[in-house]
N, C-alpha and C positions, 0 to 999 in steps of 0.2 A: 433750211437744213436738207441736204441732199437725201433722196430716198434710199433705203438700205435694201438691196437686192440680194436675196439669197438663191443661189442656183444648186438645186439638188441633183445629185448624180443619178441617172436612171438605174432602176433596179436590174440586177442581171436576172434575165428570165431563162430558167433552166428548161431544157427540152424534155417534154413528157414522152415516156415510153408508150408507144401505140399499143403494144401487147398488154401492158397493165391496164391501161385505159378501157380496153375492150373487155378485159376480164372483169374489171370493176363493174361494167355495166351489166354483164351476164349474171354477176352475183347479186347484183340489185334486183333483177328480174326474178332470180331464183328465190330470193327472200320473199317477195310479194307473193309469188306462185305458192310457195310453201304455206304462207299465211292463209291464203284463200282456200287451199286444200284442207288445212287443219279446220277452219271454220266449217267447211262443207261436211267434212267428216264427223265433226261434233254434232252438227244438226242432225245428220242422218242417224248417228247412233242414239241420239236423244228421242228421235221419232220411232225408231225400230224397237228399243228397249225401254221405253218410258214407263211400262208397267212395273219394271224391276228396279227403277230407280226411286226408291223410297227411303224414308227416314230409317225405318227398320233396317234395311240393307246396309245403309251407311254406318249404323251402329255395329253391325256385324263385321263389316270391313275394318273398322277401327279396332274392333276386339281381336280379329284375326292377325292384323299388324302387330298388336301387342303380344299375342301369344307367340308369334314367330321369334320374339326374343329369348324365349325360354329355351335352355340347353337341355333340361331334364323335365320330366313329369313327376307328379306326386308319387311317393312310394306308399304313403298312407294318409288317409283323410278321416279325422275324427268327426262324426255327426255331433254337433254341439248339444242338440237336444234329444239324440237317441231315439229309440222307439220306432225305427225304420222298418216298414213292412214290405214294401216293393221298391225296386230301382229301375233306372233306364238310362239311356243315352240320348241326349239331344244336342246336334251339332258338335260332337266331341266333349260335350259337358256332361258331368254326372248327375242325375236326378235321384234324390232320396225322398221318399214320400212315406210318411207315417200317419197315425190317426189324428195327430194333432199338429203336425207341422209338415211343410214342403220346402226342400232347400235344393239349390243348384250350385255346383261346384265347378270352377273353370279347370282347364288342364293343369294349371300350377297348383291346384288344391285350395284356391282361395273361394270363399263363400260369396256368390255374386246375387243370389236371390234367397230370401228367407222369409216364408209367409206362415201365418197361422191358419189352420184348416180344421174342420170338425167332421171327420169321417169315421164310420163305423167298420167299413170294410174297403180300405182304399184301393183303387185300381188305377192303372196308368197305362196310356198309349203314346207313343212318340213318332215323330217323323221328321223329315228335314225342315218342314215349314213351321209346325207347331207341335206341342205336346198338350195333351188333354188328360185331366183327372176328373174321376167320379166316385162316387160312393155306391158300391155293389149293394147296399141295403138302403140308399137314399134316393132322392128324386131330383138330383140336379147334377150338372157337370160345368166344368171351367176350361177354358183354353188359354194357354200361356205361350209367351216366347221367353227369351232369356232374361227379360227385363221386367216383365209385369203380366198380370192378368189381362187378357184382351177381351174376352167375352164370357158370359156365363148365362145359364138358362135353366129353369125348373120346370117339372111336369107334375101332372097329377098321381103318376104311378111310377114305381121303382125303375131306375135306369139299370138294365142288366147286361149291357154289352156296348162296346164302341169300337170304332176302327178309324184311323186317319191316314190320309195318303200323303206322298211327298209334295204333291201340289197344293196342299193346304185344304182339300176337301175332306170331309169327315162324316161318319154316320153314327147315330145314337139309337140304341134299342131300349124301348120302354113298352107300355101297354096302353090300351084304351079300353072304354067300357064295352065296346063291341069285339075286340080282338085281342088275344093274350100277347101278341107280339106286333109292336108297331115300329118300323125302321124309318127314321127321318135322315134324309141326305142333306148336307150343307156344302155350299162353296167356300172358297177361301176368304170370303168377305162375310161369313157367318149368315148368309141368307139361305133359307130352306129352299131347295130346289127339287125335292122329290119325296115321296111318301110310299112305303110299301107295307102291306099288312098280312100277317101270317096266322093261320090256325094250327098248323103244325108246330111241333116243339122245335124251336130255333136254337142250335147249338152254337153257332158262331156267324159272325159277320165280317166280311173280308173286303178290302178295297185294294185294287191293283195300285201299283206305285204312282202311276200317272193319274190316278182317279177315274179313268175312263170306264172301269168295270166295277160292279158291286155283286159280290156273291153271297147267297144266303144258303147256309148248310143246316139242313133240318132232318128229323126223322119221324116216323110214324110207324104204327103196328099193322100188319096185314097178314092174315092167316096164321096167327100165333107167332110171327117172326118180325124182326125189325126191318125197316126199309129206309135207306139213307136217300134223301132228296136233295139235289143240288139245282139252285136256281141262279143264273148269271144274268144280271141287267146290265145294259148299256147305260151309262149316266148322261149320255147325251141324246140317246134316241130311245124314247119309251117303247117303241114297238119292237125293239131288238131285245128279245128275252129268249134265253135257252134254259130248258128245264130237262134233268135226266135223273135217273134213279139207279141205286145200287142195292138189289134185293139181298137180304140175309146177313147184313153187316150193320153195325152200330157206328155212327160218325163220331169223330173226336176233334179233328181240326182239318183245315185245308189252307191252300196257298196258291196264288198264281206264279208261274215261273216266267222267266224273261223270254223263253222261246214260244210262249203262247200256250203251254200246256197247264194243267191243273193237277195239283197233288192233293189227294184226299186220304187222310190217316182214318183208319177204322180200328176196331177192336181186333181184327184178324190180320191187319197189315195195311200197306199203302196201295192206292190205286192211282195211277198216272193216266189221266185221260186227255184227249183233245179238247179244244176250246168249245165243241159241240157236245161233248160227253162220251165220245166213243173210247172205250177202254183200250188203252194201248199197251200197257204193261202192268204187272202186280209185282209187289214185293212182299210176301208173306213173313210173319214174324218167325224168328227161329225157335221161340219158345211159346208157352200157352198164353201168357198174360202180357199185353202191351204195358210197358211201364214208362216210357219216355219216347220223345221224338224231337227233332229239331230241323228246321228247313235252312239251307243255304242257296246261293246263287246258282251253283252248277251241281252241288252235291248236298244229299240229305242224309239223316240218320234215323234209325228206329232201334229202340231199346225194349227188350222183353225178358220175362223171368218164367220160371215154372210155377211158382207160387207167389202170392202177394208178399209174404214175409222173407222170401229168399233174398239173400244179400249177394248172391251171384247173379250176373246178368249176361245176356248175349247182346252184342252190339253189331249192327249192320250198316255200312255206309253204302250209298248207291247213288248213281247219276240219274239225270231226267229221262234217260232211255231205259231205266229199270235194271241196269247192270249192277250187281253187288260188287263193289270194288274191293271191299276188305270187310271181314268178318272176324270177330275175336270174342272171347269170354273174359269178363272183367270181375274178379273177386272182390268187388266193393259194393256198397250201397250208394248208387249214383242219385244225387239229389237235383241236379240241374245239368243242362248241356246247352251248347252252342256251336255253330259251325261258322268259321271265319276264314277266308282265302282257302278254302278247300281242306282246312284242318279241323278235326272235331276235338272239342274241349269238353271234359266230363269233371264236373265237381262232386268229390266225395268228402267223407268227414275230415280226412287228414291232408287234403291237398287237391291238386288238379292233375288230370291225365290229359296229354295231348297225343292224337293219333293222326299221322300223315298217311292217307290210304295209298299214295302213290310209292313212297319209299319204304312203308311198313314199319317205320320207326315209331315206337311208343314211349313217350317222355313223361315224366313226372316232376312236378314242382310242389313243395311243401307249403302248407298253409294251416293256420290254426283251425280247429274245429268249430261248428256252428255257423258256417256259411249259409246264407239264404239264397244267393243267386250268383250266376257268372255274368259278366259283361265284357264286351270288347270295344274299345274306343280307339279310333285312328288318331295318333298324334299329329298336330299341325306345326311342329317345331321343324328344326334342321334335318332331322333323320326321317320323320314322318313314319316311324314303325308303329305296329298296332301293339297295344298293351291289353293284358288279360287282367281283369279286376274281379276279385272275390268280394262280394258285399256281405256285411253283417249288420245286425240291428243297430250297432253303434259306431260302425266305421267301414271304410273300403280300403282294400290293400291290393296293390299291384304284385302279381306273383312274378317270380324270376325263374326263367328257363335256362339262364346262362350257364349254370352248372348242373344241367339235367341228366338224369340217368337214361341211357338210351338203349332199347332193345329191338332187335331185329327180328 
């Protein structure tokens, strides 16, 4: 049988365009180059920011992505168990602390943390890293984030004060057998890194935002008068200590400013000093009795009365150079105050007053009576506006200035 021969016609070979051939090669090189750069970038970022890449921060990232979906914030949150004594803000979330319960509410008003506590005199301090609670008549404290209790410690004597910085370091004030005041400094990993002891009456302990400085505000009597003592410790160099005094005044509170100055509130007014204690400016109270104050980033305020029972008060808003930018008389009993974005907010029995010292506009928003505190929280949603919150023992309500009355 003859062999069968099949002859296939040769395939037609199309001529390749040289331009596209070269372009394909370049794109291939670019693809591999981008891949290598991406790998190198990832490795470098992991090495540079390895301390910030934690499970906790991943939780916050997922929470913030979820919060970004909200188009509005809560207008009212009801505290399920009531009895709230003090409130605060932690990373945009609302903290409500009572004698028997600790609760945390998200930007949308959802409860995200609810724990039972046992406190006779609830106290709260918050920062960007942690918030801390303690009993002003007890011997222990606890540190929290949004999800759980992280650390707790007890002492032999009462915890009388605390401070916490945005980098996570914090200070606890208690006593020892030898000293009436013992200040213990901790880093963000809850390790004790410093101890300071005082015989003089300690009014307040203040940490700078970065945790680099610790200020102890004290007083003592000399020659029949009060003397305010300020001691500023570097938390990284134990030999770096600055001490200065203000004779004849009684200390109330103090704060560090972003420009490196120190604000010291006393019974007669505010002293603005340099970092080494040189008095640069003073802002005296407009009336005889100091009744309130609040600190802000660029502006602060002091409130004073003629008598303790006076419902009329004088308000002065000043900058860190001691310039009184705005002063007025408010014919209301002011129960709380805060400064946010340069605007002063004052809580009174029937609402909230907002004072813009630049424009001179005074605005009012209605609120029911019985408010215990004012809070400001930055919204993380699409518009990112600040919200002013009035807190009550059983609820928190956002006040509305959209239909505010304005006075020039």
